N, C-alpha and C positions, 0 to 999 in steps of 0.2 A: 503494499500499499503506500502511495507517495504520501509526502507530508501535508499536502494541500487536499487529501481525499478523507473523508469521514464517515462513519457508519451512523444511520438513524435507526432507532426502533421503528420495526413496522407500524405499530400504534402512535409514533410521533406524529401530533397534528402538521409538524412543519413538513415530515414526510409526503403527504398528501399535496402540498403545494408546490414541491420542487419537481421541475420535469427537466426532459432532456435539454431544453433551451436555457440559455443563460437567463437568469431573470433575478431582479432584486429579491433579496430574502424578506418575507414578509415580516414587518415590526408593526406594533401599535405604537405610536408618537403621539401622546397626549397632547392637547390643546396647550398652547403656552409654549412650545419647543418650536424651534425652526431647524430644518435640516439644512446645513450649509453645503454638503456634498455627501453622497451615497454610493459607493461602488463596490457593495456587499453584495455581489452576483454569486450566485450558485446556480448549480445543474446536477442532473442524475446522469450518472455514468452508465454505460449497459451492464457492468458488473453490479449496479444498484448501489455502488458509494457514492456520496454527495463530494463534487469538487467546490471548491471557494476560491474566489479570486484571490491570490496570494499577496496582497500589498499592504504595507504597515500602516496605509490611510485609507481604510475602509470607509468610514462614517466619522462626521463630525456634526453635532448637533448643539444648539446653545438654546438656553431658557429666555424667554423673551421677557421684556418688562411687562407688567400687567397695563393693560391698554388705559387704565384709568390715570395713569400715573403722567405727568405733563413736567416739561420744563427742567429745573434743576432735579426734582426727585426721580424723574426719568433718567437724566444723565447720571445719577449717583445709584441707579440699581445695580446690585450687584450679580456680576455675570457668572452662570454656570455653564459649565460644558461638559459633553460625552465626547469621547475619542474610543473607536474601535479600530483594532488593527489585528493583522496576521502576521506572528513573528516567528518564523522559520518553521514550528510546527504546533503552535497553539495561538488560541485568539486572546487579547487583552482589552478589557473594556474598563475605561476609569472615567469617572465622575471628577470633575475639576472645579473646584469653589473656592477661589476664582480661577484660579492658574495651575500650572505645573508645580508651584511650589506648596499648593494645598488640594492635596488628593483627599477627596471625601469617601470615596467607594473605589475599589478596585477588583478585578477578577481577572485569574487567568484559567483557561479551560481549553479543553480540545472538544467540548460537548455542545453541540448545537443549539440543542434544546435547552441546556443550561445556560448560554450566553443568552438567548433569548429572553428567556424567563426572568432571567436577573436583571437587564436592560429594561424589560417593561414594568419590573418592580421599583426600580430606582426611580426613574423619570418622574411619576406622578409626585413622588417625596421630597423632590428637590426643585 
């Protein structure tokens, strides 16, 4: 198995969403977040394994300031970011609050289900 090929259990909700065509991995991004870029592409290989885009820069999202903030309060809004990357043989997802000097949450995993579940759990909390 190559380092960018993963297995998913047949009962995984993601397994049904991934086809032989390269597509974005389904993620539920809640209101209040904006995706700056997303190259988290996956596809199912004939072997049944899942191939992932093997970039260190897969996804970057930022929490937006609430729409009711204006002026100085909007400018002072604390930035929170989500970074997801593929590093050699594992995913890493990080919540930056507000930057790389302040990591609020961090996960390293080869389990695609765990990655998605963790990110979808984190985002509403930050």
